[in-house]
C-alpha positions in Angstrom: 0.0 0.0 0.0 1.4 3.4 -1.0 0.7 6.5 1.2 0.9 10.1 0.1 3.0 12.9 1.5 2.1 16.5 0.5 4.0 19.7 0.5 2.1 23.0 0.2 4.0 25.9 -1.5 3.5 29.6 -1.3 4.5 31.8 -4.2 7.7 32.7 -2.4 8.5 29.0 -1.8 8.4 28.5 -5.5 10.6 31.6 -6.1 13.4 30.2 -3.8 13.1 26.5 -5.0 16.5 25.5 -6.5 18.6 22.7 -7.8 21.7 21.2 -6.3 24.0 18.2 -6.8 25.5 16.2 -3.9 28.5 13.9 -3.9 27.5 12.6 -0.4 24.0 11.8 -1.8 25.7 9.7 -4.5 27.9 7.9 -2.0 24.9 7.0 0.2 22.7 5.8 -2.6 25.5 3.9 -4.3 26.0 1.9 -1.1 22.3 0.9 -1.3 22.8 -0.1 -4.9 25.7 -2.4 -4.0 23.7 -4.0 -1.2 20.6 -4.5 -3.4 21.7 -4.6 -7.0 18.6 -6.5 -8.2 16.5 -3.5 -7.4 18.8 -1.2 -9.4 19.4 -3.1 -12.6 20.4 -0.1 -14.6 23.5 0.1 -12.4 24.7 -3.5 -12.8 27.7 -2.6 -15.0 28.8 -0.1 -12.3 28.2 -2.7 -9.5 30.5 -5.2 -11.1 33.3 -2.6 -11.5 32.8 -1.1 -8.1 32.9 -4.4 -6.2 36.3 -5.2 -7.8 37.5 -1.7 -7.0 36.4 -1.8 -3.4 37.8 -5.3 -2.7 40.5 -3.9 -0.4 38.6 -0.8 0.9 37.3 -0.7 4.5 33.8 1.0 4.8 32.0 -1.1 7.4 30.5 2.0 9.2 29.3 3.6 6.0 27.8 0.2 5.0 26.0 -0.3 8.3 24.5 3.2 8.1 22.6 2.3 4.9 20.4 -0.6 5.9 18.3 -2.8 3.6 15.4 -2.3 3.3 16.2 1.4 3.5 13.3 2.8 5.5 15.4 5.4 7.1 19.0 6.7 6.6 20.5 9.3 9.0 20.0 12.8 7.6 23.5 13.8 8.6 24.8 11.4 5.9 23.2 13.5 3.2 23.2 17.1 4.3 21.0 19.3 2.0 23.5 21.1 -0.3 24.0 24.8 0.4 25.2 25.6 -3.1 24.5 24.2 -6.6 27.6 21.9 -6.9 29.5 21.4 -3.6 32.7 19.4 -3.7 33.1 16.2 -1.7 35.5 18.1 0.6 32.9 20.8 1.3 30.2 18.3 2.1 32.5 16.2 4.3 33.4 19.3 6.2 29.7 19.8 7.0 29.3 16.1 7.8 32.2 15.9 10.2 31.0 19.1 12.0 27.7 17.5 13.0 26.8 18.0 16.6 27.1 14.9 18.8 23.6 15.3 20.1 22.2 15.2 16.6 24.3 12.1 15.7 22.9 10.3 18.7 19.3 11.4 18.1 19.4 10.2 14.5 21.2 7.0 15.3 18.4 6.3 17.9 16.0 6.0 15.0 17.7 2.9 13.8 16.3 1.1 16.8 18.0 -0.8 19.7 19.4 -3.7 17.8 22.1 -2.2 15.6 25.5 -3.4 14.3 28.4 -3.0 16.7 30.0 -0.2 14.6 26.8 1.9 14.9 26.8 1.3 18.7 30.4 2.5 18.9 29.5 5.5 16.8 26.7 6.5 19.1 29.0 6.1 22.1 31.7 8.3 20.7 30.3 10.5 17.8 33.5 12.5 17.4 35.6 9.4 16.8 32.9 7.9 14.7 32.7 11.0 12.4 36.4 10.9 11.8 36.2 7.2 10.9 33.2 7.8 8.7 34.9 10.7 6.9 37.9 8.5 6.1 35.7 5.7 4.9 33.8 7.9 2.6 37.0 9.4 1.1 38.3 5.9 0.4 35.0 4.6 -1.0 34.7 7.7 -3.2 38.2 7.3 -4.6 37.7 3.7 -5.5 34.1 3.5 -6.6 32.8 6.9 -7.8 35.7 9.3 -8.6 36.5 7.6 -11.9 33.0 8.2 -13.1 32.3 11.5 -11.4 33.1 13.8 -14.4 30.6 12.0 -16.6 28.1 11.9 -13.8 28.4 15.6 -13.3 27.7 16.3 -16.9 24.6 14.2 -16.8 23.4 16.0 -13.6 24.1 19.4 -15.1 22.2 18.4 -18.3 19.3 17.4 -16.2 19.2 20.8 -14.4 19.4 22.5 -17.8 16.4 20.5 -19.1 14.3 21.2 -16.0 15.1 24.9 -16.3 13.9 24.9 -19.9 10.7 23.1 -18.9 10.0 25.6 -16.1 10.7 28.6 -18.3 8.2 27.3 -20.8 5.4 26.0 -18.6 6.0 27.1 -15.0 6.1 24.9 -11.9 3.5 22.5 -13.4 6.0 21.7 -16.2 8.9 21.5 -13.8 7.3 18.7 -11.7 5.2 17.1 -14.5 7.7 14.3 -15.3 10.1 14.6 -12.4 9.1 11.1 -11.2 6.1 8.8 -11.7 5.2 9.2 -8.0 5.4 13.0 -8.0 2.5 15.2 -9.0 1.8 18.9 -8.8 -1.6 20.6 -8.6 -2.5 24.2 -7.4 0.5 24.8 -5.3 0.7 21.4 -3.7 3.4 18.8 -4.4 2.2 15.2 -3.9 4.7 12.4 -3.3 3.6 8.8 -3.2 5.6 7.0 -0.5 5.8 3.4 0.7 6.8 4.2 4.3 5.4 7.6 5.2 2.4 9.8 4.8 1.4 13.3 6.0 1.0 16.9 5.1 3.4 19.8 5.5 3.1 23.5 4.7 6.3 25.1 3.7 7.1 28.3 5.7 7.0 30.6 2.8 10.8 31.3 3.0 12.7 28.2 2.2 11.1 26.5 -0.8 12.6 23.1 -1.7 15.9 21.8 -3.0 15.7 19.4 -6.0 18.7 17.1 -6.0 19.1 14.9 -9.1 21.3 11.9 -8.1 22.5 9.1 -10.4 22.4 6.4 -7.8 19.0 7.3 -6.6 17.5 5.4 -9.5 14.8 4.2 -9.5 13.8 5.7 -6.1 12.7 8.9 -4.6 13.9 10.4 -1.3 12.8 13.3 0.8 14.2 15.3 3.8 11.8 17.7 5.5 13.2 18.0 9.0 14.2 21.5 10.2 16.3 23.5 10.3 17.5 22.7 6.8 15.8 23.5 3.6 13.5 20.6 2.6 14.9 18.5 -0.3 13.7 16.0 -2.8 16.2 13.6 -4.4 15.3 12.0 -7.6 17.0 10.2 -10.6 17.8 12.3 -13.6 16.9 11.3 -17.1 19.5 9.4 -19.0 21.0 7.4 -16.1 21.3 4.3 -18.2 23.6 6.1 -20.7 26.4 6.2 -18.2 27.0 2.5 -18.2 25.4 1.1 -21.4 26.6 0.8 -24.9 25.1 3.1 -27.5 21.5 2.2 -28.6 21.4 1.4 -32.3 19.6 4.0 -34.3 16.5 3.0 -36.2 17.3 1.8 -39.7 14.9 4.2 -41.4 16.4 7.2 -39.5 20.0 6.0 -40.4 18.9 5.8 -44.1 17.6 9.4 -43.9 20.3 11.1 -41.9 23.3 8.8 -42.1 24.4 6.4 -39.4 26.4 8.8 -37.2 23.8 11.6 -37.1 21.0 9.1 -36.4 23.1 7.6 -33.6 23.8 11.0 -32.0 20.1 12.0 -32.3 19.1 8.7 -30.6 21.6 9.3 -27.8 20.3 12.8 -27.0 17.4 11.6 -24.8 18.9 14.1 -22.3 21.1 17.1 -23.0 24.7 16.1 -23.5 28.1 17.7 -24.5 30.2 16.9 -27.5 32.8 15.1 -25.3 30.2 13.0 -23.6 28.6 11.9 -26.9 32.0 11.0 -28.3 32.7 8.9 -25.2 29.3 7.1 -25.6 29.4 6.5 -29.3 33.1 5.9 -30.0 33.1 8.6 -32.7 35.9 11.1 -32.7 35.2 14.5 -31.0 35.7 16.5 -34.2 33.4 14.1 -36.1 30.7 14.5 -33.4 31.1 18.3 -33.4 30.6 18.4 -37.2 27.5 16.2 -37.1 26.0 18.2 -34.1 26.5 21.4 -36.0 24.7 19.9 -39.1 21.8 18.7 -36.9 21.5 22.1 -35.2 21.4 23.9 -38.5 18.7 21.5 -39.6 16.5 22.5 -36.6 16.8 19.1 -35.0 19.0 20.2 -32.1 19.3 23.3 -29.9 22.6 24.5 -28.4 22.9 26.0 -24.9 25.9 27.3 -23.1 26.5 27.2 -19.3 29.8 28.7 -18.3 32.3 27.0 -20.6 30.2 24.0 -21.4 28.0 23.7 -24.5 25.0 21.4 -24.3 23.0 19.9 -27.2 19.3 18.8 -26.8 16.7 17.5 -29.2 14.0 19.8 -30.5 10.3 18.8 -30.6 10.8 18.2 -34.4 13.6 15.7 -33.6 11.5 13.9 -31.0 8.7 13.6 -33.6 11.1 12.3 -36.2 12.6 9.8 -33.8 9.2 8.6 -32.6 8.0 8.1 -36.2 11.1 6.0 -36.8 10.4 3.8 -33.8 13.4 5.0 -31.8 12.1 7.3 -29.0 14.4 7.1 -26.0 13.5 8.2 -22.5 16.7 7.2 -20.8 16.1 6.7 -17.1 13.3 4.2 -17.0 11.5 5.2 -13.7 8.5 3.0 -13.8 7.7 0.7 -10.9 9.9 2.5 -8.5 10.4 1.9 -4.8 10.4 4.9 -2.5 12.1 5.6 0.8 10.7 8.4 2.8 12.6 10.4 5.5 9.8 11.7 7.6 9.9 15.3 8.6 
């Protein structure tokens, strides 16, 4: 049975709603993926590589703090980001500065029967935080750092896509396809949860932080406990593209556009850069750049610049063309998704 948790927004709450990425969120959710790979099939290629990379890495405390089933994970593990793209060092600084009283209060929510490492953590939070910080650094270096540049590009592309949706259709468009268990109607965000239900009115000052996270797939996670800004962590579009081989372009589209251009159009289910597309497809970067320019000039792609990065995205005409050819690609596949709620 699925319950519903609702968040009521004021106009100002919408005005201060923002996006952020979080290395610590990726760490926490990736541990869940490793412990329950069958529920996160998209990430199986990463799981195989990560298990080999982590063979000699000690992370028993981090592992114990992410139980299966994941009904609750301590909020201090995933502090709501204060900026758009904090570094791992910045987030670890916040984590290791957590007050001992808060550590004990959140660990109490795990119940009385906990692994020995958590009991030790509760007894000596300062020593536990130092150990946890060291484990996270080692885990990150082995399992996530090699993939982080590509993950960042995917996350930034997701934010760009959402910003375009909101500029065109307002909050309703922003939340429309955020996740199958999220809906928006007349200032109220409804979130279908497996573990938690309730209602909460935002205070008119904080809004909400939307945190796309690769390893959140296929789940949905909330934090709504004061004093931090509430957050909603969700999987971005195109997660599968990080680990999979290129999807073959439809034959008819390849006949029309040529194999390389059809392949690039198929891969652009979410905004991507020239470098990322070259990595995915095996085409050379100059070749990809040439074809992207041609597709842009033909009205099938749009080009957007953020800082020094240029993103390419399909236009509605390209989506129609691809659908007619039988090659529409969504990318993240978020149907039939489990949800963990962090009550607030």
